[in-house]
C-alpha positions as CSV (number, residue, x, y, z in Angstrom):
1,M,9.3,-61.5,-27.7
2,G,6.4,-62.6,-25.5
3,I,4.7,-59.3,-25.5
4,I,5.1,-58.7,-29.1
5,R,3.5,-62.1,-30.2
6,S,0.7,-61.4,-27.4
7,S,-0.2,-58.1,-28.7
8,F,0.5,-58.5,-32.8
9,S,-3.2,-59.3,-33.4
10,F,-4.2,-56.2,-31.2
11,I,-1.9,-53.9,-32.7
12,A,-2.8,-55.3,-36.4
13,G,-6.3,-54.8,-36.0
14,T,-5.9,-51.0,-34.7
15,V,-3.5,-50.5,-37.6
16,C,-6.3,-51.8,-40.0
17,G,-8.9,-49.8,-38.3
18,I,-7.5,-46.7,-38.7
19,Y,-6.5,-47.3,-42.3
20,I,-10.2,-48.2,-43.0
21,A,-11.4,-45.1,-41.0
22,Q,-9.5,-42.4,-42.9
23,N,-10.2,-43.9,-46.3
24,Y,-13.7,-45.3,-46.0
25,K,-16.9,-43.9,-45.4
26,V,-17.6,-45.8,-42.2
27,P,-21.0,-44.8,-40.6
28,N,-20.9,-43.2,-36.9
29,I,-21.8,-46.2,-34.8
30,K,-22.9,-43.9,-31.6
31,K,-25.4,-42.3,-33.9
32,V,-26.6,-45.5,-35.3
33,V,-27.3,-47.4,-32.1
34,Y,-29.0,-44.1,-30.5
35,E,-31.1,-44.0,-33.4
36,A,-32.1,-47.6,-33.3
37,L,-32.8,-47.3,-29.4
38,F,-34.7,-44.0,-29.9
39,T,-37.2,-46.0,-32.4
40,A,-37.2,-49.1,-30.3
41,K,-38.8,-46.5,-27.8
42,Q,-41.3,-45.4,-30.1
43,V,-42.4,-48.6,-31.1
44,E,-42.8,-49.8,-27.4
45,E,-44.5,-46.6,-26.1
46,K,-46.8,-46.7,-29.3
47,Y,-47.8,-50.4,-29.0
48,R,-48.0,-51.0,-25.1
49,K,-51.0,-52.0,-23.5
50,P,-52.7,-49.5,-21.8
51,K,-53.0,-49.8,-17.7
52,K,-56.0,-50.7,-15.7
53,P,-57.0,-48.7,-12.9
54,G,-56.2,-51.0,-10.3
55,D,-52.6,-51.7,-11.2
56,D,-51.0,-49.0,-9.4
57,A,-49.9,-51.1,-6.4
58,V,-46.3,-52.8,-6.7
């Protein structure tokens, strides 16, 4: 009885997630995150300060 009670919310969430994914148009999260990171990288490179000639030393 203890394992069923402790894992009920996990099982219920999994079942609800499967139902939602099959019946509604859910965006591909991996693709959305990749596009956001790509855009952030482009913005950072565009607005980065130029390096000074003497800044090569670590």
